[in-house]
N, C-alpha and C positions, 0 to 999 in steps of 0.2 A: 483476449481469447473469448470466443462465443461460448456462452454456457447454454443449457438445454432451454432455460427460461428466456434467452435472448433471441431464440429462433422464431421467425415470422410465423411458422405454422403453430407455434405455441401461443404467441401473443394474439394471433388471429383466431384462436381456438378452432384449428383445422386438424387437430391431433389429440389423441386421448392423453389426458394428464400423465406424466411420469412414463411415457412410452416413447422410445427413441427409435425413429424410422430407420436409424443405422443397423438396428438389429435385424432388419430384414432387407435392407437395401441391396445387398449384393444379389439376392435371390430374385428380387423384383427386376433388377436389370438383365439377369440371365434368362429369365422366363417371361419377359415382356411381350414376346410374339411380334416385336420389330426389331430392326437392326439398331444396336446401341453401340456407339464408339466414343471413347473419352480421350481428349488430347489435353496437354498442359497449355499453358498461356503462350508457349513458343511453337506449339504445334507437333509436339512429340507425342506419339501414339502411347498411351498408358493403359488402355483396355479396350476390349471389343467383346460383345457377347457371342453366344453360340449362332444364333440367328445370322448375324453379320457374317461370321465365318462361312455360313452355309450358302448365303445369297449375295454376298459382296466379296470384293478382292481383299480379304483380311487374312493374314498368316501370322504365326507367332514370331517370325523373323522381323516383322514390322514394328513390334513392341520396343519402346526405347528409341525409335528412329522418328525422324520428321516426316510429316505427310508430304512435304515437298518432294521427297525421294520417290513417291509412288504415283504422283499425279501423271497421267499419260500426256495431256494436252498442254502445251505452253501456257495458255491463257489461264489455267486452273490455279496456279501458284499466285499470280497477282490478284486474282479474285479472292483467294483464301486470305491472303495478307490485308486486302481491303476490308474483308469482313472482320477479320481480327482487330484491325485498327478501330472499327466502329464499337466493338465491346470495350477495347482498351480506352476509348475516349468516353465510355459510360453507357452506352446503349444497353438497355435492361431487356428489351422485347427480343424474342427470337427472330432469326432470319429463317424465311421459309422460301424454298425454291424447288424446281423441278430440273432433273439432270438425266443424261444419259451417258454414264461414263464408261460403259462396257459395250457400246455400239447398239444392242438391240433393247436391253432392259432399261426401262425408264422408272426412275425412282423419285419419290417425294421425300424431301429432306427438311428437317427442322434443326437448325443449330441454335443452341442457347448458351448464354454465358453461366458459368459456374463461379460464384463469388462467395468468399469466406471472410468475415469481418469487413465487407466492403471492398476487398481486394480480388481482381480478376485472377483466379488461379488456373482456369481452363475452360474448355468447351465441350458440351456434349452434343452429339449428332444422333439424332433418331431418324430411321429411314423405313419407309414403307414402299412395297412395289405397287406401282401405278395399276397393273393389271388386276391385282388383288382387291385393290380398293374400288376400282371401277366395276368389277364383278359383283362385289357387295352392294354398291349403289344400285346396279341394274336390277339385282335381286329384289332389293327393297322397293324400287320404283314399280316393279311387276307385281309384287304380292304383298308388299308392306311387312308387317311383323309376323305374319302367318308362317311364311316359309321357315323363319328362324325358330319359331316355337315348334313346329312340326319336325324340323330336323335335329333340333338340340334337345327338345324335350319330348321325345316320341312317346313315352309312357305317360306322361303327365300333361300331354296337350288335350285341352278341352275339346270335346267333340262339337 
């Protein structure tokens, strides 16, 4: 069983000593500003955050059921299974792709393995809306950091 001292974030010194991320992890997932869905190693939906409920096809009835039951296109399940096999076979790097699962809305997706004590226990899926990301990049390309500072820090923005 993994102890706090055995965690990579501890040994790599990427976390405050004696602080466990698990103390805040549920709030981090819930308030991340991106879609978060967690499935177990068999594809059973275990969790989704509020953002995912508001922007994606996520409903409480899906919890405890396989993602295979919710995919609309025939090709999606074999693709999911192939991706899952990559992680079962040891892939550590996330799989990143673009999809249009609902017809009009294009999403950017990052699927990462969740391993505990070296064993694959599930997958996390993070989702961003392509339109939101493109808008931010366009804004940055047009004005750089200035528009962010003006909009987000109006009282503290240097003249």
